[in-house]
C-alpha positions in Angstrom: -101.8 29.6 46.1 -102.7 26.1 44.9 -100.4 23.2 45.7 -98.8 21.2 42.8 -97.0 17.9 43.4 -94.2 17.0 41.0 -93.3 13.3 41.4 -90.3 11.6 39.7 -90.1 7.8 39.4 -87.0 5.8 38.5 -86.0 2.4 37.2 -87.0 0.5 40.3 -90.7 1.2 39.4 -90.4 1.5 35.6 -88.6 -1.8 35.2 -91.0 -3.8 37.4 -94.5 -4.1 35.7 -96.2 -5.0 38.9 -94.5 -2.1 40.9 -95.5 0.3 38.1 -99.1 -0.9 38.0 -99.4 -0.6 41.8 -97.7 2.9 41.9 -99.9 4.3 39.1 -103.0 3.0 40.8 -102.0 4.8 44.0 -100.8 7.9 42.1 -104.2 8.2 40.4 -105.8 8.7 43.8 -103.8 11.8 44.7 -106.6 14.4 44.8 -104.5 17.4 43.9 -102.9 18.9 40.7 -99.9 16.7 39.9 -97.2 16.1 37.3 -95.4 12.7 36.8 -91.8 12.6 35.5 -90.2 9.3 34.5 -86.8 8.1 33.4 -86.1 5.2 31.0 -85.1 2.4 33.3 -83.2 -0.4 31.7 -85.3 -0.7 28.6 -83.3 1.7 26.4 -80.1 -0.2 27.2 -81.9 -3.5 26.4 -83.2 -2.1 23.1 -79.8 -0.7 22.1 -78.2 -4.1 22.7 -80.9 -5.8 20.6 -80.2 -3.3 17.8 -76.4 -3.8 18.2 -75.9 -0.1 19.1 -73.0 0.3 21.6 -74.1 1.6 25.0 -71.6 4.2 26.4 -71.9 5.3 30.0 -69.6 7.8 31.8 -70.1 8.3 35.6 -73.5 6.8 35.3 -74.6 9.1 32.5 -75.4 7.9 29.0 -73.4 9.2 26.1 -76.0 10.0 23.4 -75.1 9.8 19.8 -77.7 10.1 17.0 -78.5 6.3 17.0 -78.8 6.3 20.8 -81.1 9.4 20.7 -83.4 7.6 18.2 -83.6 4.6 20.6 -84.2 6.8 23.7 -86.9 8.7 21.9 -88.7 5.5 20.9 -88.4 4.0 24.4 -88.9 7.1 26.6 -91.4 9.2 24.7 -93.0 6.2 23.1 -93.3 2.9 24.8 -92.8 3.9 28.5 -94.6 7.2 28.3 -97.7 5.9 26.5 -97.9 2.8 28.6 -97.9 5.0 31.7 -100.6 7.3 30.2 -102.8 4.3 29.2 -102.5 2.8 32.7 -103.5 6.2 34.3 -106.5 6.3 32.0 -107.5 2.8 33.2 -107.3 4.2 36.8 -109.6 7.2 35.9 -106.7 9.7 35.9 -106.9 11.8 32.7 -103.3 12.2 31.5 -101.3 13.5 28.6 -97.8 12.4 27.7 -95.1 15.1 27.2 -91.6 15.6 26.0 -90.1 19.0 26.5 -90.8 19.7 22.8 -94.6 19.3 23.3 -96.1 22.7 24.0 -92.6 24.1 24.0 -92.6 23.2 27.7 -88.8 22.5 28.3 -86.1 24.2 26.3 -82.5 23.0 26.7 -79.0 23.8 25.4 -76.9 21.0 24.0 -74.3 20.3 26.7 -71.0 21.9 25.7 -68.0 19.7 25.0 -65.4 20.1 27.8 -63.4 17.1 29.0 -66.3 14.7 27.9 -68.5 14.9 24.9 -71.9 13.5 26.0 -73.4 14.0 22.6 -77.1 15.0 22.3 -77.6 15.7 26.0 -79.5 18.8 27.1 -79.1 21.2 30.0 -82.4 22.9 30.8 -82.5 26.5 29.9 -86.2 27.4 30.2 -89.5 26.0 31.4 -92.8 27.3 30.0 -95.7 26.5 32.2 -98.6 28.2 30.3 -99.9 25.1 28.4 -99.4 22.9 31.5 -101.4 25.3 33.7 -104.4 25.0 31.3 -104.2 21.2 31.7 -103.7 21.2 35.4 -106.6 23.6 35.9 -108.8 21.1 34.0 -107.7 18.1 36.1 -105.5 16.7 33.4 -102.1 15.2 34.6 -99.0 15.8 32.4 -96.6 12.8 32.2 -93.0 13.9 31.3 -90.3 11.7 29.8 -86.6 12.6 30.0 -86.4 14.4 26.6 -86.3 18.2 25.9 -85.6 20.2 22.8 -83.5 23.2 21.7 -86.1 25.2 19.7 -84.1 24.4 16.5 -85.7 21.1 15.8 -83.2 19.0 17.9 -84.4 16.6 20.6 -82.0 16.2 23.6 -81.7 13.4 26.2 -82.1 15.2 29.5 -81.7 14.0 33.1 -85.2 13.1 34.5 -84.2 14.4 38.0 -83.3 17.7 36.5 -86.5 17.9 34.5 -88.5 17.3 37.7 -86.5 20.0 39.6 -86.8 22.6 36.8 -90.6 22.0 36.4 -91.0 22.5 40.2 -89.0 25.7 40.0 -90.9 26.9 36.9 -94.2 26.7 38.7 -92.9 28.0 42.0 -93.9 31.7 41.4 -97.6 30.8 41.0 -98.0 27.5 42.9 -96.9 26.0 46.1 -94.7 23.3 44.5 -93.7 20.1 46.2 -91.1 17.9 44.6 -90.8 14.1 45.4 -88.0 11.8 44.2 -89.1 8.2 44.4 -86.3 5.6 44.2 -85.4 2.2 45.6 -84.1 3.4 49.1 -86.1 4.7 52.1 -84.2 8.0 51.7 -80.6 9.3 52.0 -78.8 6.7 54.1 -76.2 7.3 56.8 -74.9 3.7 56.1 -75.4 2.6 52.5 -76.0 -1.0 53.5 -78.6 -0.3 56.2 -81.9 0.8 54.7 -83.1 1.8 58.1 -80.4 4.4 58.6 -82.4 7.2 57.0 -81.2 10.7 57.5 -84.6 12.3 57.9 -83.6 16.0 57.5 -80.8 17.4 55.5 -80.1 21.2 55.2 -77.3 23.0 53.4 -74.9 22.8 56.3 -75.4 19.2 57.1 -75.2 18.3 53.4 -71.7 19.8 53.2 -70.6 17.8 56.2 -72.1 14.6 54.8 -70.3 15.1 51.5 -67.0 16.0 53.3 -67.3 12.8 55.3 -68.1 10.8 52.2 -71.5 9.7 53.7 -73.0 11.0 50.4 -71.1 10.3 47.3 -71.3 9.1 43.6 -74.9 8.7 42.3 -76.6 10.5 45.2 -74.7 13.7 44.6 -76.5 14.8 41.4 -79.9 13.9 42.9 -79.2 16.0 46.0 -77.8 18.9 43.9 -81.1 18.9 42.1 -82.9 18.9 45.5 -81.0 21.9 46.8 -81.3 23.7 43.5 -85.1 23.4 43.8 -85.3 24.3 47.5 -83.1 27.4 46.9 -85.5 28.5 44.1 -88.7 28.8 46.0 -89.9 25.1 45.8 -91.8 24.6 49.1 -91.0 21.0 49.9 -88.5 18.5 48.6 -88.5 14.8 49.7 -86.6 11.7 48.7 -87.6 8.1 49.5 -89.6 5.1 48.4 -92.9 5.9 46.7 -94.8 4.9 49.9 -93.9 8.3 51.3 -96.5 9.8 49.1 -99.3 7.6 50.5 -98.3 6.7 54.1 -97.8 9.5 56.5 -95.6 7.5 58.9 -93.3 6.3 56.1 -89.6 7.2 56.6 -88.0 9.4 54.0 -85.5 12.3 53.7 -86.7 15.9 53.6 -84.5 18.6 52.2 -84.5 22.1 53.7 -82.5 25.3 53.4 
């Protein structure tokens, strides 16, 4: 089977024009089928403040009313996504920008209201790979923003880490899929203030111990839950660290295994 790399980048790259430019230049040189997934960084929050739309966050997750959804769509699927695609074209990497609605690639359900009403937030229900496979087989790189749809005309704000994980799972029956989460740290850290204290391998048993001992907590929990969701659904390789892990073999990072 062919290998497919699915790479997710976050705000530390998106919010820094120079870092984004350097990353995309290196990303374009990856000589293998690849999909890029990006979040929204701080730009959506900045835009909301400029438009005097209240920004509501609960446990680090954005509450998405209709006004906020409009802003997110403009920023994620518009400005950020098209800027990335244009820069990839400049680096001779043919790319097409996607939301989950494009090609019916990612279908979600609106998150049910339990203790918290997150608004127009989607939980991924289905990934359709047919259109994406045609592109990948013709050396075209899909670039996904963090928006899906419900097949009834409604766009939904959807966690970018989850989109990356679900795409990797969706391709895993036909491709050897590798999932990379690029963020501001060298990997999962044993000591949060020491960027050199990288835990280089985490499996299910050690993960439980790390959570019980509160070495891993808060923002890292959802990211690692997505990692284990992927590795337990036939994704061949899952790594977390700085983007350099993609391009430098000796770069420290965390690898997730069963």
